N, C-alpha and C positions, 0 to 999 in steps of 0.2 A: 459453407454457409456464406451468403452475401450479406455484407454489413451496410446498413443505412446510416448509422450514426457514429461509427468509429473507423479508424484506419489502423491497420496492423502491418508492420514491416519488420522482417527479420534480416539481420546482417551479421554474419559470423556467429558470435555467441550471444548476441543481444537481440531481444525482440522489443520494439518500440510500439506501444499502443497509444493512440491519440483519440480522445473523445472529440468528435467532429460535428458539433451542432452550433456553429458560430452565430446563427440568428437567435439562438436561445442562450447565448453565453455558455454553451456546452452543458446546459442543465440536464440532470439525469431524469429520464423517464423509464418506464418498465422495459420498453424494448431495448434501450441503451444498456440497462443493467444485464439483460439477457445476452446481448451481444458481447459485453465485456466478459461475462462468465465464459462464454464459448471461446473467445479469443485467448483468455488466460488459461483455460483448460488445454487448448490446443498447444500453446507455447510451452506449458509445463510438460506435455508429453513429447515435445520435440527434443531429442537428445542433444541437438546442437545448441539449443537455447540454455544458457547458464544464468542469465539475469533478464528480468523484465523491467522496463521503464514505462510508467504511465504518465501522460501529460495531456494538456488540452490544446486544441487547434487554435491558431491565432495568437494575438499578443495581449488579449484582455483578461482571459479567464482560463483557469484550470478546469474547474466546474463551479458555476455560480450558485449551485444549489439543486434541489429537486425541482422537477417541473410541476409547479403548484396547480396548474390548470388541470392536471391529470387526476388529482385526488381531492379537489376542493369540495366536491359533493359526496365524498365517502361517508359512510356511517361508521360506528364503532368497530364492528366486526371487520369491515373492509379495511379500516385503518390498521388493525392488528395484523391482518393477513398481509398487508403491504409491507409492514416492518419485518414480519417473520420471513416472508419469501425473499425480501431484499437482503436481509442479513445472511440467510443461508446461501443464496445464489452468488453473492458478491463479497460482502464485507468480511464475514467470517471465513469465507472461502479464500480470500486473499491472505488474511492473517495466518492461516494454517497451510498455505501453499509451500511445498518444499523448495520451490525455486524462488530466490530472493526477488522482491518487488520493490522498486524505488519509485516514489512519487516525485515527479519534477513539476513543482508548483509554479506555473508561469503567469499567474495573475490571481484573480479572485478565486478563493477556495472557501465557499460559504455553505453552511448547512450540510447537505449530502455530499458536497464537494470536499469539505474538510473531513467529513467522516470517511470518505473514500481515501483521502491522503493518510489519515490516521490508521486505517486498516493495513496500509502498506508497511513494509518492514522498516523503512525509514524515509525521511523526507529532505529534499533540497528545494529551496525557494529562490526565485528571482527577486531582485530588490524592489520590484513594483507590486509584489504579491500582497494581498490583504486576506486575512483569515478570521473566521468567526462562525458561531452557531446562533443565528438570529431567530430560531424557530418560535421562541416564546412571544415574539412580537406578532406572530400570526395565530397565537392561541393554541399552540401545540408544542411539543418538546422534540428534541432530536430522537429519531427512531431507528437509525442505522448504526447504533453503537456509540454515539457521541457522548452520552452521559457516562459511559463506562471507560472509553479509551482516553478521553481528554484528561480526567483526573489521574489516570495512570501515567500520562506523559508529562503533565505540568503541575500536578498536585491538586488536592481537593479545593483549597481556598481560591486559587487562581481560576480553576475550572468553574467553580460556583459563580464567581464574578463575571466571567466571560459569558456563561450561559444565561444567567439571570438578567444581565444588562442587555443582552442581545447585541453586544458590541463587537467591534472588529479590532484586530491588532495588525500592525504591519510586519514585514519580514524580519526586521531587526528585533522587534519585540518578541516575535515567535522564536527567534534564535536565542534570545536571552532567557526565555521560558523553557527552552529545551524541546519545543514543539517541532522545530526543524533542526537538522544537523549542520547545514551550511546555507549561506546566502551568496548568490552570484548576480552578475548582470543578466538580463534576459538573453543576450547573445551568447553568453558563456554557459547557460543553464544545462542544455543537453550535452555539450562536450564535457562539462564537469561531471555530470552523472555517468556518462560513458567511461570517463576515466576511472571513477570509483568502481563501475561495473567490471572494467578490465582487471582491476586488482582482485575482485571476487572470483573471476573466472580462472585465476591461476591456482585456486585452491580446490580441494576435494568436494565435488557435489554431494557425495554421501555424507561427509562430515558437516557440510553446510546445512543440509536437510535435518540432520540430527541436532545441530545447534539451535535451529529455529524451533524445533519441537521442544527442546529442553527449556529455552527461554520463555516460550509461550506458556509452558506448564506452570510457571510461577504465578500466573494470573488466572488460573482455572480453579474454581471452587472445588474443594475436596481432593485436590491433586497436590502431592508433595513434589515440588520442583526438583529438590535434591535427589529424590529417588528416581525421577525421570532422567536426570542428568547421569546418574550412575548407570542406569540401564542402557542409555544411548551411548555412553562412553564405552561400556563393555561391548556393545554391538559393533562398534567401529573396529574392534580388534579382529573381527571375522570378515572384514572387507578387503577386496583387492586394492582399494585406495590406500588403506593403512599399510599394507605390505609395500606398495610402491612408494608412498610418502616417506616411510622410515628408511627404506633402502636408498632412496635418492638422497636423503639427508646424510646417511653414513658414507655414501659414495661421493658426496659433494657435487651433486648434479641437480639439474632442474627436474622436478617430478612431472611425470606424464600420467595424469589421473584418467582412469577409464570411466569413473562414475559408478563402479560396481563394488 
């Protein structure tokens, strides 16, 4: 597939995906969402890719929001379909991807951009980043999971304030809220994310996938996260990675995980 709005580059065990619409501050449109879905699906199937990093092209924006011009004339049904398809194709897809996805927030992450970052497994921001969900200032609400994921990450009260005021917070405030894990300079952002990714790649891909599934289960209605943890814990005992990891530990050597 030829991409018009993203760049995807794989090196060793990391795939870097950049949203590349600089004239629109990397705003998400339907085509970009579809391209991201394809690139993420491809990276997840690549046995060499152990971690995916998502960032924005340029120095101003991660993703400055959704492309408002694309849906300004939508009716109610079209709006519902937009949110449904977007969540299925990209936001829920990322959250449940067995390959870890890190958001490298290199500037504005507003609206759909912050929702994209929140769907990732965790976030690192550059010190110039600004984050917010300004949708109510446009007469709409976040539609790509923002009303659900933001309270999970920063608490109900803070999420209510941020969404209802349509305000923005800077990277340090986001760090204090727990919305991002780390703050770096813009120059250090990708190298820092790659350093974290390299730590992840030393571990068992099978166990990482199981951990993501178990952690996410806690936030699913009607699902007992403890039961999912027990199930996934038990499943690990039947993997080659478990045999290799325990053998390596007992033999005092570095594990060589196959991902099986």
